[in-house]
KOLDRENRO-22724 format. One line per field, with one value per residue (C-alpha): y, x, z; residue number from 1. Coordinates in Angstrom, 2 decimals, decimal comma. Layout:
<nodes>
py	[Y ...]
px	[X ...]
pz	[Z ...]
pos	[NUM ...]
</nodes>
This chain:
<nodes>
py	[-25,01 -28,41 -26,93 -24,42 -27,13 -29,00 -25,89 -24,73 -27,79 -27,75 -24,13 -24,77 -27,70 -25,51 -22,84 -25,54 -26,63 -23,03 -22,45 -25,56 -24,48 -21,01 -22,45 -24,90 -22,06 -19,94 -22,78 -23,69 -20,15 -19,93 -23,51 -22,37 -19,60 -21,95 -24,42 -21,81 -19,76 -22,26 -22,85 -19,06 -18,62 -21,50 -20,00 -16,66 -18,33 -20,33 -17,23 -15,37 -18,27 -18,40 -14,71 -15,11 -18,04 -16,06 -13,19 -15,63 -17,12 -13,63 -12,77 -16,02 -15,27 -11,83 -13,37 -15,97 -13,23 -11,47 -14,70 -15,21 -11,65 -12,27 -15,52 -13,67 -11,00 -13,64 -15,33 -11,99 -11,26 -14,65 -13,86 -10,48 -12,14 -14,57 -11,67 -9,80 -12,85 -13,23 -9,52 -9,79 -12,72 -10,69 -7,73 -10,00 -11,46 -7,97 -6,79 -9,75 -8,98 -5,31 -6,34 -8,62 -5,85 -3,42 -5,95 -6,35 -2,60 -2,22 -4,98 -3,23 0,26 2,61 5,52 8,93 10,84 12,30 15,83 15,06 14,83 18,02 18,83 19,79 23,53 23,27 20,81 20,31 17,90 17,13 20,11 22,52 24,23 23,82 27,33 26,46 30,13 30,34 29,23 27,63 25,54 24,49 23,51 21,38 19,57 19,18 17,51 14,91 14,48 13,60 11,33 9,42 9,11 7,74 4,92 2,91 -0,37 1,40 3,13 -0,14 -1,74 1,16 0,49 -3,24 -2,88 -0,04 -2,46 -4,57 -1,98 1,19 -0,17 -0,70 2,63 4,47 2,81 3,90 7,43 7,79 6,43 8,87 11,85 12,34 13,32 10,38 11,85 10,71 7,21 8,46 8,93 5,16 5,51 7,95 6,16 2,56 2,12 -0,05 -2,69 -4,35 -5,42 -2,10 -1,01 2,31 3,19 5,05 1,93 2,86 -0,22 -1,29 0,31 3,44 3,51 4,04 4,47 2,39 5,26 6,65 3,14 2,38 5,76 4,69 1,21 -0,93 -3,42 -4,21 -6,96 -9,57 -11,81 -9,32 -5,99 -4,65 -1,88 -4,64 -5,37 -3,44 -3,02 -1,84 0,41 1,99 2,83 4,36 6,34 7,89 8,81 10,34 12,36 13,62 14,77 16,58 18,33 19,34 21,03 22,64 23,25 22,31 18,91 19,79 20,72 17,62 15,44 17,28 16,66 12,98 12,81 15,06 14,92 17,52 18,99 19,88 21,50 23,48 24,73 25,78 27,53 29,56 30,36 31,24 32,81 31,15 28,34 27,67 24,36 25,52 28,42 26,69 25,82 22,16 19,13 18,12 14,85 16,73 19,46 16,81 14,72 16,53 17,05 13,29 12,60 15,15 13,52 10,09 11,46 13,07 9,91 7,28 9,24 9,05 6,56 6,09 9,83 9,39 6,20 3,53 0,77 -2,23 -4,56 -5,18 -8,81 -7,67 -5,90 -7,63 -8,88 -6,71 -7,73 -9,85 -11,62 -12,90 -10,91 -12,34 -11,29 -14,02 -14,27 -16,90 -18,30 -19,87 -19,85 -21,15 -22,76 -21,04 -24,41 -25,74 -22,77 -23,28 -26,93 -26,13 -23,63 -25,62 -23,25 -23,36 -22,22 -19,84 -18,21 -17,72 -16,12 -13,75 -12,74 -12,09 -10,50 -8,96 -12,39 -12,96 -16,53 -19,88 -19,37 -16,69 -15,45 -15,39 -12,36 -10,60 -10,44 -9,90 -12,79 -12,61 -15,72 -16,65 -15,34 -17,68 -19,72 -18,05 -20,66 -23,49 -21,54 -20,97 -24,67 -25,52 -22,80 -24,00 -27,57 -26,28 -24,32 -27,27 -29,53 -27,01 -26,90 -30,70 -30,85]
px	[138,70 137,32 134,62 133,83 133,37 130,99 129,06 128,58 126,65 124,68 123,84 122,87 120,74 119,06 118,51 117,10 114,70 113,67 113,20 111,13 109,08 108,61 107,88 105,42 103,83 103,57 102,13 99,52 98,12 96,11 94,97 93,34 91,36 90,12 88,84 86,74 85,21 82,45 80,96 80,73 78,44 76,28 76,09 75,09 72,33 71,20 71,29 69,12 66,65 66,72 65,99 63,12 61,82 62,10 60,20 57,51 57,32 57,08 54,33 52,52 52,85 51,36 48,47 48,04 47,87 45,23 43,26 43,55 42,30 39,45 38,62 38,53 36,33 33,97 33,84 33,09 30,47 28,85 28,76 27,15 24,58 23,72 23,39 21,21 19,00 18,71 17,91 15,19 13,68 13,77 12,12 9,40 8,80 8,73 6,22 4,01 4,25 3,46 0,43 -0,76 -0,22 -2,22 -5,05 -4,97 -4,93 -7,92 -9,76 -9,24 -9,50 -11,25 -12,89 -12,22 -15,18 -17,63 -16,52 -13,11 -14,67 -15,35 -17,36 -15,32 -15,01 -16,50 -19,19 -20,96 -23,60 -23,98 -21,73 -23,92 -22,28 -23,86 -23,92 -22,11 -21,36 -24,98 -24,86 -28,31 -27,36 -24,16 -26,14 -28,58 -25,76 -23,77 -26,74 -27,11 -23,34 -23,16 -26,22 -24,63 -21,22 -22,90 -24,49 -21,31 -23,01 -25,27 -22,36 -20,43 -23,47 -23,65 -20,03 -20,58 -23,78 -22,32 -19,72 -22,59 -24,90 -22,89 -20,84 -23,95 -25,51 -22,25 -22,07 -25,59 -25,07 -21,98 -23,77 -26,65 -24,39 -25,77 -23,86 -22,33 -23,54 -27,07 -26,10 -26,28 -30,04 -30,31 -28,59 -31,18 -34,09 -33,44 -29,89 -29,47 -31,91 -33,57 -36,69 -37,22 -40,85 -41,89 -45,02 -46,31 -46,01 -42,78 -40,70 -37,26 -33,84 -35,15 -38,41 -40,96 -44,59 -46,92 -48,15 -44,68 -43,33 -46,01 -45,34 -41,73 -42,48 -42,57 -45,45 -47,21 -49,79 -50,67 -47,81 -45,21 -43,78 -41,04 -40,19 -38,17 -36,25 -33,04 -32,17 -35,60 -36,01 -32,60 -33,56 -36,83 -35,20 -32,52 -35,08 -37,29 -34,45 -33,40 -36,94 -37,11 -33,81 -35,01 -37,97 -36,37 -32,84 -31,39 -30,28 -31,12 -34,67 -34,87 -33,95 -36,43 -39,12 -38,11 -38,93 -41,97 -43,31 -42,97 -46,41 -45,51 -42,24 -43,92 -46,49 -43,88 -41,70 -44,68 -45,83 -42,44 -40,98 -37,58 -36,02 -33,28 -33,80 -31,88 -34,30 -37,60 -39,93 -40,75 -42,02 -39,41 -38,59 -37,91 -35,92 -33,60 -33,57 -30,89 -28,76 -28,79 -27,77 -24,96 -23,66 -23,78 -21,53 -19,14 -18,73 -18,72 -16,27 -13,61 -14,81 -11,36 -11,24 -14,26 -13,17 -14,75 -12,43 -13,16 -10,87 -11,82 -12,73 -15,09 -17,34 -20,11 -19,45 -20,68 -24,06 -23,51 -26,26 -27,18 -30,33 -32,75 -36,16 -38,76 -42,33 -44,43 -47,74 -48,29 -46,60 -43,04 -41,99 -38,95 -37,78 -37,56 -35,43 -33,13 -32,56 -31,98 -29,18 -27,61 -28,72 -30,95 -34,53 -33,47 -30,81 -33,25 -35,82 -33,22 -32,05 -35,64 -37,47 -40,02 -41,68 -43,72 -44,88 -43,30 -43,90 -43,15 -46,52 -47,52 -46,37 -43,14 -40,63 -36,99 -35,36 -32,05 -29,86 -26,53 -23,66 -22,64 -25,87 -27,91 -27,04 -28,24 -31,39 -32,19 -31,70 -34,09 -36,55 -36,65 -37,43 -40,04 -41,84 -41,68 -43,26 -46,04 -46,74 -46,94 -49,57]
pz	[-11,92 -11,53 -9,32 -12,06 -14,57 -12,37 -11,38 -14,95 -16,13 -12,96 -13,51 -17,06 -16,01 -13,51 -16,14 -18,40 -15,73 -15,05 -18,73 -19,06 -16,18 -17,62 -21,05 -19,58 -17,63 -20,75 -22,72 -20,12 -19,67 -22,94 -22,39 -19,13 -21,00 -23,67 -21,14 -19,22 -22,10 -23,18 -19,69 -19,10 -22,12 -20,94 -17,51 -18,95 -20,99 -18,00 -15,87 -18,35 -18,42 -14,64 -14,40 -16,91 -14,90 -11,69 -13,32 -14,47 -11,01 -9,54 -12,01 -11,20 -7,51 -8,12 -10,07 -7,36 -4,76 -6,88 -7,16 -3,42 -2,89 -5,36 -3,58 -0,29 -1,86 -3,23 0,16 1,76 -0,90 -0,30 3,38 2,66 0,36 3,14 5,55 3,04 2,59 6,34 6,61 3,95 5,83 9,01 7,26 5,87 9,31 10,81 8,22 9,01 12,71 12,08 10,00 12,78 15,29 13,15 12,95 16,72 17,24 14,95 16,78 20,12 18,63 21,01 19,24 20,73 22,20 19,70 20,50 18,97 15,50 13,62 10,53 7,48 7,01 3,54 2,43 -0,87 -2,14 -5,84 -6,52 -4,53 -1,54 1,89 3,49 6,71 7,29 8,39 12,01 11,89 8,87 10,64 13,76 11,75 9,98 13,21 14,91 12,18 12,15 15,85 15,70 12,84 14,52 17,63 15,58 15,03 14,12 11,64 9,88 9,65 8,02 5,56 4,65 4,23 2,19 0,17 -1,19 -2,49 -4,04 -4,73 -7,68 -9,82 -8,76 -9,51 -12,92 -13,85 -12,51 -14,66 -17,73 -17,20 -16,49 -12,97 -9,78 -7,91 -4,60 -5,46 -4,31 -0,71 -1,08 -0,54 2,84 4,16 2,50 3,54 4,91 1,78 3,08 0,07 2,04 3,84 4,18 5,72 7,71 4,64 2,47 0,68 -0,20 -1,34 -1,28 -2,98 -0,95 -3,68 -2,71 -4,92 -7,12 -7,89 -8,43 -11,02 -12,68 -13,21 -14,51 -11,37 -11,40 -8,15 -7,73 -5,13 -6,30 -7,55 -6,34 -8,57 -6,11 -4,41 -7,62 -6,98 -10,65 -11,77 -8,74 -9,39 -12,96 -11,76 -8,93 -11,13 -13,78 -11,10 -9,54 -12,96 -13,74 -10,37 -11,05 -14,51 -12,85 -9,77 -11,17 -7,78 -6,49 -2,88 -3,93 -6,13 -3,13 -0,91 -3,53 -3,67 0,04 0,36 -3,21 -5,92 -5,26 -1,68 -2,72 -5,47 -2,96 -0,38 -2,96 -4,16 -0,64 0,87 -2,27 -2,05 -4,02 -1,48 0,32 3,39 3,95 3,22 6,08 5,38 7,29 9,89 8,10 4,87 6,61 8,05 4,87 2,86 5,97 6,59 3,00 3,35 6,54 4,90 2,18 4,71 6,79 4,04 1,89 4,63 7,27 8,88 9,58 11,81 13,55 11,35 10,15 7,94 6,03 2,41 3,10 5,86 3,35 1,45 -2,07 -4,96 -6,33 -9,44 -11,35 -14,77 -15,52 -18,09 -19,36 -19,74 -20,95 -19,19 -20,44 -17,00 -13,55 -13,37 -10,07 -8,57 -7,25 -10,81 -11,81 -8,83 -9,71 -13,38 -12,63 -9,77 -7,02 -3,95 -3,58 -0,78 -2,96 -5,84 -3,54 -2,06 -5,52 -6,63 -3,69 -6,08 -6,43 -3,28 -3,95 -4,78 -8,49 -11,03 -12,32 -16,00 -17,97 -18,92 -16,06 -15,24 -13,43 -11,56 -11,77 -10,17 -12,32 -15,13 -15,16 -17,90 -20,57 -18,34 -17,61 -21,30 -22,04 -19,20 -20,22 -23,83 -22,72 -20,27 -22,99 -25,41 -22,82 -22,31 -26,06 -26,25 -23,54]
pos	[1 2 3 4 5 6 7 8 9 10 11 12 13 14 15 16 17 18 19 20 21 22 23 24 25 26 27 28 29 30 31 32 33 34 35 36 37 38 39 40 41 42 43 44 45 46 47 48 49 50 51 52 53 54 55 56 57 58 59 60 61 62 63 64 65 66 67 68 69 70 71 72 73 74 75 76 77 78 79 80 81 82 83 84 85 86 87 88 89 90 91 92 93 94 95 96 97 98 99 100 101 102 103 104 105 106 107 108 109 110 111 112 113 114 115 116 117 118 119 120 121 122 123 124 125 126 127 128 129 130 131 132 133 134 135 136 137 138 139 140 141 142 143 144 145 146 147 148 149 150 151 152 153 154 155 156 157 158 159 160 161 162 163 164 165 166 167 168 169 170 171 172 173 174 175 176 177 178 179 180 181 182 183 184 185 186 187 188 189 190 191 192 193 194 195 196 197 198 199 200 201 202 203 204 205 206 207 208 209 210 211 212 213 214 215 216 217 218 219 220 221 222 223 224 225 226 227 228 229 230 231 232 233 234 235 236 237 238 239 240 241 242 243 244 245 246 247 248 249 250 251 252 253 254 255 256 257 258 259 260 261 262 263 264 265 266 267 268 269 270 271 272 273 274 275 276 277 278 279 280 281 282 283 284 285 286 287 288 289 290 291 292 293 294 295 296 297 298 299 300 301 302 303 304 305 306 307 308 309 310 311 312 313 314 315 316 317 318 319 320 321 322 323 324 325 326 327 328 329 330 331 332 333 334 335 336 337 338 339 340 341 342 343 344 345 346 347 348 349 350 351 352 353 354 355 356 357 358 359 360 361 362 363 364 365 366 367 368 369 370 371 372 373 374 375 376 377 378 379 380 381 382 383 384 385 386 387 388 389 390 391]
</nodes>
C-alpha cells in the first residue's frame, strides 16, 4: 500500500512531465513555421532576380558572341581588302609589263612575206567601185599593191606625214561636200612632201604646174611661189578637182585629168568612145595614177592589217598656225617677224616656204605664224607701219 502511494505521485509526476513535454512540443510547432515563412519569400524574390540576371548574362553572352563573330568577320574582310589591294597592284604591274612586252614585240616585229597580204575582195574610191572582177584590173591594182607594201619606210612616212596634213584636208573636204578619199591624191602626187618639185616643174604637196597654179589663185614670181603654201594650194586643188568632176561626172576620170590634164582626157574619151577610166588607153603614168591612189587608201585605212605599226606619239604633230593676211608697202624682213613673235628665223621660213628670200615682198600676202602669236605680230606690225609713215 505504501508502495502504491509512492508510485502514484511518481506516476503523476511523470505524466506531468510528459504532458509538459507534449505541450511544449505543441506550442513550439507553429513557432517553427512563423520563423521560416519570411526568408522563403525573400529567397523566392532573390531567386527570380537571379534567374533574370542569369538570363541577362546569357543574353549578353549571346551578344558578345555575335560581336566576336562580327569582329572576326571584319578582320577577315580587312584581310580580303588587303588581298584585293595587293591583287589590283599585281594586275597594274602585269598590265604595265604586258604593255612593255607589246612595245618590244612591235620593235622586233618581223613582217610576213608580201605574198601573205591579199587585196580586199571589194574596193571603191570616192564611192566608185573598182571592177576587180576584171582580171586585168585586178592585176594592175595588185602590182601597185605589192610595190607599195615593199616600200616599208615610204609607207611609214606617209603615216607620219598624214597625221600632220590630213586633218586640215579632211576638214576642208567635209566643208565643201567632197569625198574624203581625195586626200590620198597628195600621197601619189608628192608623198606629202611640201617642197616636192617634179621634172615637169610641178611643185608643192598638190603638185601644181605654174599655169594651173596661177589659174587657181597661186602667185608665182622670182621671190614668191604660192604653190608651196599648203593652205592656198589645198584650196586650189579641191576647187580644181571639183571642177573636173563637174565636167566628167566621175571621180576616177577627174583624178586622171588632174594628172594628165583635162584636154588630154577629153581627147581620149572622144577617140576611144568610153568614159570608163579603167578601159581608157592613157599614158602609162596616168594609167597607174588612180591605181596608186586606190592602194594608198587601202593601206593607210588599215595599216596594221598590212604590217605597218606606229604609236600615236611617233606620228608628226598636226599642222597648226595662226594665219594672217598682210599688205606690205615695202619688204618686211622675216627675221624681224621671228623676233617679234618669239620664234626663230628657221621656223618662220619652214612655216612659209612660199617666200623664197629673206624678206616678204611688197603686196598682199598670207603669212603663217606659230599658234597663239598673232596678237604679238599685229602689235609689231602696227609699230612697223607707223615707223614707215614717219620716215
